[in-house]
Residue, then its C-alpha position, 0 to 999 in steps of 0.5 A: x394699870x399705871x396711868x400716871x406713868x403714861x401721862x408723864x410719858x405724853x407730857x414729856x413729848x409735848x413739853x420739851x421742844x428740843x426733845x421733841x425735835x430729837x425724837x422726830x429727827x430719830x424717826x425720820x432718819x430710821x424711816x429713811x434708812x429702812x425705806x432705802x434698805x427695803x428698796x435696795x435689798x429687793x432691787x438687789x435680789x431682783x437683779x441677782x436672784x441670789x440670796x447670798x447677795x442679801x447677806x453681803x449687803x448686811x456684811x458690807x454694812x456691819x464691817x465699818x459699823x463694827x470696826x469704827x465702833x472701837x473709836x467712835x465712842x471715844x470720839x463722841x465722848x470728847x465732843x459736843x454730842x449734837x454736833x456729832x449727830x448733825x454731822x452724821x445726818x449730813x453724811x447720810x444725805x450725801x450717801x443717799x444721793x449716791x444711792x439715788x444715782x445708782x438706782x436710776x433706770x438710766x444708770x442700771x441700763x448703762x452699767x454691768x450688773x457687777x458694777x451696780x452690785x459693787x456700788x451698792x455694797x459701797x453705799x452700805x459700807x458708807x452707811x455702816x461707817x456713819x452709823x458707827x458714830x450716830x449710835x453713840x452720839x444719839x445715846x449720849x445726846x438723849x440724857x442731855x435733853x431731859x431731866x434725869x427723873x424723865x429719863x425712863x420715859x425718854x427712853x420709851x419715846x426714843x425706842x418708840x420713834x425707832x420702832x415706828x421708823x423701822x415699821x413705816x419705812x419698809x411698809x412705805x418702801x414696798x408701797x412706793x416702789x410698787x406705785x412710783x418705782x425705785x428711784x422716786x422712792x429713794x428720792x423721797x428718803x433723800x428729801x426727808x433726810x434734808x428735813x432731819x438736818x433742819x430739825x437738828x439745827x434747831x437743837x442747841x449744842x449742849x455743854x458736857x463735862x469734858x472727858x479727860x484725854x487718857x488716849x484712845x487705847x486707855x479710853x477704850x479699855x475703860x469702856x470695855x472694863x465697865x461692860x465686862x465688870x458689870x455682869x448683868x449688862x454683859x449677860x443681856x448684851x450676849x443674849x441679844x447678840x446671839x438671838x439676833x445673830x441667829x434670828x436674822x430671818x428678815x434678811x431673806x424676806x425678798x426670797x420668801x415674798x418672791x418665791x415662797x409666799x408670792x406676794x410681790x412688792x406691797x406684801x414684801x413691805x408688810x412682811x418687812x414691817x411686821x417685826x416693828x409693828x409687834x415691837x410698837x404694840x409692846x412699847x405702848x403696852x409698857x407705857x401702861x404696864x411697865x416692866x417691874x418684877x421678874x425682869x430676867x425671866x421675862x427676858x429669857x422667855x421672850x427671847x425663847x419665844x422669839x426664836x420659836x416664832x422665827x422657826x415657825x415662820x420658816x416652815x410657814x407657807x401661808x402669808x397671813x400666818x407668816x405675818x402674824x409670826x413676824x409680828x409676834x417675834x417683834x413683840x417678844x424682841x421689844x421686851x429685850x430692847x426696853x430692858x437692855x436700853x433701860x439698864x444701859x442708860x440708868x447704870x452707865x456714867x455720863x463720861x462713859x456713855x459714848x463708849x458703852x453705846x459703841x460696845x452695845x452697837x458692836x454686840x447688838x446693832x452689828x449682829x443684825x447685819x451679821x445675822x443677815x449674812x449668816x442667813x444669806x450664807x446658810x440659805x446658800x448652803x442648805x436652802x432658804x427654809x432650812x436656814x430660817x429653821x436652823x436660826x430659830x432652833x439656835x436662838x432657843x438653844x442660846x436661851x437655854x445655855x444663858x439660863x444655866x450659865x448666867x444665874x444673875x440674869x434670872x434675878x434681874x431687877x430694873 
């Protein structure tokens, strides 16, 4: 058990004030956004009774996140990372105020279902646009706040704060929605985002080596050339891309909680949080037992087991078993998160971090929303249960394909 690694991890969060503010801000943002998405998704299904609308929420967010990613990384590499991050948080506040207005009882009662639906898609589109810039800004700002030797521990804290927000956000969304209603829950997320703005104002802008202005086209080519020439990075990104794409069962949780498991808003919040709880458990385990040997095989096995958990979740009709399966899926998914983030941070040159982060978002983050759309679309075609089972099977097949087609991944070392 590596206690020295764990002690070093805790000393970092206590001793580095600006890094602590960054981690706290990251948690608040993720918590608020997941809370909003949880509430909006449940409201949307309640109003439309159409699983495809849940997929369209993901599609509305992924289009700008993917499209703007081509320029966001280049934009971030040329500018002060803290200022870009701060601007993104301010725009999240504005967009959340729009969500708050749309979800008030007065607005819902005085507007058509079609109007409300399209305005929700608009807010998701705006959220995806902001995220396209936030992700590379966060990725590039993190190494500026800590010493290089502390970067592995910083990555662990960054991943943990994200996972905590992704767990507590949906859970709080379900609980608050049941107790206070939709609008009051959204209002809480707006207040928290205001706090995030205040925290970012207390982080000083950091000077970085100016990037040579080679033009946006050449700048993008440099980022893509680096990723496609680095075989291990490309293999890990592709594996996660297709695993998340086909394993997007969580987008259908409003259907499962309402019609199959029949657990209501609070149960929905717990199910939505299960994945993140599993990932958090894994991250705390890794603080004491860091990944060292047979990294590639551990990654492949974990993604395979992730797909198996999704498949079994699709056929489960017991809420406790379903929760356990989603928690286990999150635990196995956490392995690939840690490995991918570590490889990207430790192997990407400083001047390319923004662009490589954007490419990572195009591969991984956007695949969450594409996975949501895939799940919603296939659920419309073949039914909810069949869609989830199909996604789990495809994830396992992707692992098998990667095992034979990317032999270097089996020899991966951090």
